[in-house]
C-alpha positions, 0 to 999 in steps of 0.5 A: 499499500503506498503511503500519502506524505506525511503518513507512515508506519513505525516499527514495533506499532501495529498502527499508521502514523502521521508527521506535520508542522505544528502551529509552533513550526516544530515537527509533530508525529502522532498515532492514528490508531488505526490501520486504514489509510482513509482515516489516517489521510483523515486525521491527517487533514485536520491536524493540518488544519488546526495548524494553519488555524493555530490551534494547539491539538488536545492534551495527549491521553495519559496512558498507564504505565503497563500499557508502554511497558507492554508496547516497549517489549514488543518493540524490544523483541528483536533486540539482543537484550531482551530477556534482560530488559524483560526482566527488569521491566517485570520489576518495574511493572510491580514497582509502578503499578497503577501509575499513570505516565504522567506521574513519572516525575524527577522525584518518583524516579530518584526515590526508586532509585534509593529503595533499590539502592536501601535492598542491596542492589549495586550502583550498576544495577539500579542504573542498568533499570534507570537506563531502561525506564529513560529508553522506555520514555524516549520511546513514548515521546517518540510515539507520541504518548507523552510530551517533552515534560514528561521525558525531559522530567525522566532524564533529569535523573542521574545515574549513580556513581559506580566503584570501577575499581574491580580488582580480582586475581587468580593464585596460581593454584586457581588459574592452573583449575581453571585451565583443566577445566575449560573444554576445548574451544574455551581454554585457548582462549583463556590462555590467551587472556592469562597470558597476553592481558588482552580484552575479550573483544580483542580476543574474540575478534582476532584473525590471523592476518594480525598473528605473526608466529615468526616473530612472536607477535600479535597486532592490534589496530583496533583497541578500545583506546584507539592505538595501535599495540603490539602483544608479545606471544610468549610461553605456552601461548605460542605452542596454543597458536602453532597448534590452532593454525595446524587445525586451520585446514580451511583458512578460516580467518578468525583464530576462534571459532565455532565448527562452521568458522563462525567467531566467537560472539561471546564466552560469558556464559562457558566461562561462567560456567567453568569458573563455577567448576574450578570453584572459583566465585565472583570472577568474570572473563575481565578479571584475567586481565586483572590477573595478568596485570598483578602478576606482573606488577607482584613479579617485579614489573615497572608500572610504566611497562605494565601500562604499555603491555596493557594498552592503556592510554594513561598511567592512571588506569594501570595505577590500581595494581601499584599496591600490589608491589610491597617489595617496592615499597620495602626496598626503599624503605630499606634504603631510607634506613641504611642512609639513616644508620650511616648518618647516625655512625657518622655522629657517633 
């Protein structure tokens, strides 16, 4: 069905929508609440006539939050994060049962923030819930369900500061147990992380044209900080990569891939199960990077070198590991004590 100018279909909505210039000169979008073109054309002509006459349309219907939640979940079905959103929205529906969209003020959302924190939820968890609320109301405004003032009130809520200084590392026996419990597809991925400190995205996106086994280097062009980085291939990692190269008879471009040659999108679930099997709790894949850096610092490698090996843009991020080098501090104190002792001897 050909659409007249100003009439369009919107993803996630079964109805036809109209677009017109309001009496204030701004573009307006509105659901016609019908699938019939003739009815949509009639409403569009009415709105255009009202606009020319300077008539401001009646205020939008105040809808219940439950209706927005239902429509938003329909819209979000195609998204990869749908399951997580559905779980969060279930909690939001329980919390805001009976609320209308106009009742969502800055204060109402901030009170919800405080309630979740008081219930023991981590700031990151609460921030995710608030992000979903904000996006729900962004879609509501796009769908013509709320006005701009309500949207601004919700978006005025600030995120809670998160403590991102998580620092966990594996003891030698834990590292051995983890590798031992890894399935065949996961083991080379984990070994690469432990031996290089590379980020998960860098590892899973690694292609053979970036691996130089002759010179024992991995060349990373696309890194988080946007700078090119060289990663050295040492120890058991070399044997792992050489083995994968020999097995890659079909010439798949990615180093880590499934049986069909498709690169792994994520290893979150398999890694979590492996940690559980190895008896390691509260440990995520990114902690392998922390473990790599921690071992370097505890082994006496200077913090600047660790920064370069991790690919940190500034020293600030790397300094989180500095406290793991107590031997350096002790040596400094011993030097001071030695000098003090010499001075004391000379004064006798």
